[in-house]
Structures are given as structure tokens and as C-alpha cells.
C-alpha positions as CSV (number, residue, x, y, z in Angstrom):
1,X,0.0,0.0,0.0
2,X,1.3,3.4,-0.8
3,X,0.0,5.9,1.7
4,X,1.5,9.0,3.3
5,X,1.0,9.5,7.0
6,X,2.0,12.8,8.6
7,X,1.3,12.6,12.3
8,X,2.0,14.6,15.4
9,X,-1.2,14.4,17.3
10,X,-1.7,11.7,19.9
11,X,-4.7,10.0,18.3
12,X,-3.7,10.2,14.6
13,X,-3.4,7.0,12.7
14,X,-4.5,5.2,9.5
15,X,-6.6,2.1,10.0
16,X,-6.1,-0.2,7.0
17,X,-8.5,-2.9,8.0
18,X,-8.0,-6.6,8.4
19,X,-8.6,-8.6,5.3
20,X,-7.5,-12.2,4.9
21,X,-4.5,-11.1,2.8
22,X,-2.9,-9.4,5.9
23,X,-4.1,-11.9,8.6
24,X,-1.5,-14.1,10.3
25,X,1.2,-13.3,7.7
26,X,4.0,-15.2,9.4
27,X,6.6,-15.3,7.9
28,X,6.5,-11.7,6.6
29,X,8.5,-8.7,5.6
30,X,7.5,-5.1,6.4
31,X,9.1,-2.1,4.7
32,X,8.5,1.6,5.0
33,X,10.1,5.0,4.4
34,X,10.0,7.2,7.5
35,X,11.0,10.8,8.3
36,X,10.7,11.1,12.1
37,X,10.7,14.6,13.6
38,X,11.0,13.1,17.1
39,X,10.9,9.6,18.6
40,X,7.1,9.9,18.9
41,X,4.8,9.4,21.9
42,X,6.6,8.0,24.9
43,X,9.8,7.6,22.7
44,X,8.0,4.7,21.1
45,X,6.2,5.9,18.0
46,X,4.7,3.0,16.1
47,X,5.5,2.8,12.4
48,X,3.1,0.0,11.5
49,X,1.3,-2.7,13.5
50,X,-1.4,-5.3,13.4
51,X,-2.8,-3.9,16.6
52,X,-5.8,-4.7,18.8
53,X,-6.9,-6.5,21.9
54,X,-4.8,-9.7,21.3
55,X,-2.5,-11.2,18.8
56,X,-0.7,-7.9,18.0
57,X,2.6,-7.3,16.3
58,X,4.3,-3.9,16.0
59,X,7.3,-2.2,14.4
60,X,8.2,0.9,16.3
61,X,10.8,3.7,16.4
62,X,12.5,3.3,19.7
63,X,14.7,5.7,21.7
64,X,16.7,3.5,24.0
65,X,20.0,3.7,25.8
66,X,21.8,2.8,22.6
67,X,20.3,5.4,20.3
68,X,17.4,5.7,17.9
69,X,16.5,2.3,16.5
70,X,13.7,-0.1,15.8
71,X,11.7,-2.4,18.0
72,X,9.6,-5.5,17.0
73,X,7.1,-7.3,19.2
74,X,4.6,-10.1,18.6
75,X,2.1,-11.6,21.1
76,X,2.5,-15.2,22.0
77,X,0.3,-17.5,24.1
78,X,2.8,-18.2,26.9
79,X,4.3,-16.1,29.7
80,X,6.7,-14.2,27.3
81,X,6.0,-12.4,24.0
82,X,8.6,-12.2,21.2
83,X,10.5,-8.9,21.7
84,X,13.5,-7.6,19.7
85,X,15.1,-4.2,20.4
86,X,17.7,-2.9,18.0
87,X,20.9,-1.1,18.9
88,X,21.9,1.8,16.8
89,X,25.6,1.1,16.8
90,X,25.5,-0.4,13.3
91,X,22.4,1.2,11.9
92,X,20.5,4.0,13.7
93,X,17.5,5.9,12.7
94,X,18.2,9.6,11.9
95,X,15.7,12.2,13.1
96,X,14.6,14.8,10.5
97,X,15.9,12.7,7.7
98,X,14.5,9.9,5.4
99,X,15.2,6.4,6.6
100,X,14.3,3.1,4.8
101,X,13.3,0.5,7.4
102,X,12.8,-3.2,6.8
103,X,11.7,-6.0,9.2
104,X,11.9,-9.7,8.4
105,X,10.3,-12.2,10.7
106,X,10.4,-15.9,9.8
107,X,7.3,-16.6,12.0
108,X,8.9,-18.6,14.7
109,X,9.2,-17.7,18.4
110,X,13.0,-17.2,18.5
111,X,14.4,-13.7,18.7
112,X,17.0,-14.9,16.2
113,X,14.2,-15.2,13.7
114,X,13.9,-11.4,13.4
115,X,16.1,-9.1,11.2
116,X,15.8,-5.3,11.1
117,X,17.5,-3.0,8.7
118,X,17.9,0.8,8.5
119,X,19.0,2.1,5.2
120,X,20.2,-1.3,4.1
121,X,22.3,-1.9,7.2
122,X,21.2,-4.6,9.7
123,X,20.8,-3.2,13.2
124,X,22.7,-4.7,16.1
125,X,20.4,-6.2,18.7
126,X,20.2,-5.3,22.4
127,X,17.3,-6.7,24.5
128,X,15.6,-9.8,23.1
129,X,13.1,-12.3,24.4
130,X,11.9,-15.4,22.7
131,X,8.1,-15.9,22.5
132,X,6.7,-18.7,24.6
133,X,3.9,-20.9,23.4
134,X,2.4,-20.2,20.0
135,X,1.8,-17.0,18.1
136,X,-1.6,-15.5,18.9
137,X,-3.8,-15.0,15.9
138,X,-4.1,-11.4,14.7
139,X,-7.3,-11.9,12.5
140,X,-9.4,-9.6,14.7
141,X,-6.9,-6.7,14.5
142,X,-6.5,-4.0,12.0
143,X,-3.3,-3.0,10.2
144,X,-2.5,0.4,11.7
145,X,0.0,3.0,10.3
146,X,1.4,5.7,12.6
147,X,0.1,4.6,15.9
148,X,-1.4,1.6,17.8
149,X,-5.1,0.8,17.8
150,X,-5.5,2.5,21.2
151,X,-4.0,5.8,20.0
152,X,-1.2,5.8,22.6
153,X,2.0,5.4,20.5
154,X,1.8,8.2,17.9
155,X,4.6,8.4,15.3
156,X,5.7,12.0,15.0
157,X,6.7,12.4,11.4
158,X,6.0,11.1,7.9
159,X,5.6,7.5,6.9
160,X,5.2,6.5,3.3
161,X,5.3,3.5,1.0
162,X,4.4,0.9,3.6
163,X,4.7,-2.7,2.3
164,X,3.6,-5.9,4.0
165,X,4.7,-9.0,2.1
166,X,4.0,-12.6,3.1
167,X,7.5,-14.2,3.2
168,X,10.9,-12.9,4.1
169,X,12.6,-12.4,0.7
170,X,14.3,-9.0,0.6
171,X,16.1,-9.2,-2.7
172,X,14.0,-6.4,-4.2
173,X,13.7,-4.3,-1.1
174,X,17.4,-3.8,-0.3
175,X,18.7,-3.2,-3.9
């Protein structure tokens, strides 16, 4: 989908629905161009998510101890959700500049199954947790650009050219 999101308000977001073509995509690849003005609401502005009451996944801009980077999370049925926090030492997200971000997830519960790239460079990884149990279905949730479904993680900047692709091939995304 090619949309342009320009957000700065706490409730702004684009709800893209939840058709069968975007339900339970694992494995999947997500790509977007972002131009963040700040790190967003609570230093955790959501770029794109499949967000709702359960079964959510999210790709967020994250301002942690190791710089401006990406964060991926996916709900699992056990005591721990899949969580991968990037480290900006290899590839950080620049504020007030265009950044191309890519997420690959193979669909399994291991944090090692996640790859994140900023401007064609894979991020280093800091805090990671393997998901426990099985991936929770996201069929009841909408794809959301620029925030989560509750409106509590607004991305402050511009997001465009969001792509969700079933599978993890990146040959055409990183060339």
C-alpha cells in the first residue's frame, strides 16, 4: 500500500482494515520510508502494526539507551512475548531525515528469527526475548499505520510506501 502518513497528534493513525490477505502473515516482511521529527509518543512511535486486543505485532521507532533504533514485538500465548530491540551502533534511525526500514520475521518464536534494517544496514540487537507458546492469531486486529489501535503510540513524522509481504525475501527491497 502506498500511503502518506503525517502525524504529530496523539490520536492520529491510519486504519487499514484486516482482510484475509494481511491476517497471520508469518513469515512476513515489512518495509517503509520514515521521516521522524522526534521519537514519537513515549519515545516509542509505532510505524506499522497489526494492533488490537490480542495477537498484536508492532514495528516501532524506539529511543533507548543505545540510540534511535527499531523495536519489534509479537504476542505469544505463553508467559513471554517475542520482543527484539535494536541497537543503533551499526544502523541508527536519523531524526529529521529519510530512513528506509525493513523488518523480516520468519514466523517462529525465536528472537533470532527477526532481522531489522535501517538504510540497508542490519541493526545490532540489544534486549531480546523469545516468545513462549504459540503465536496468537491477529485476525481480529487492523493494520494500523502511525500509531497503535488505542492511539497511545503516535509516530511524530512522515511514513510512506508501507509494504507488507508474506514471506521474508528481501532481494528487491534492499537493492
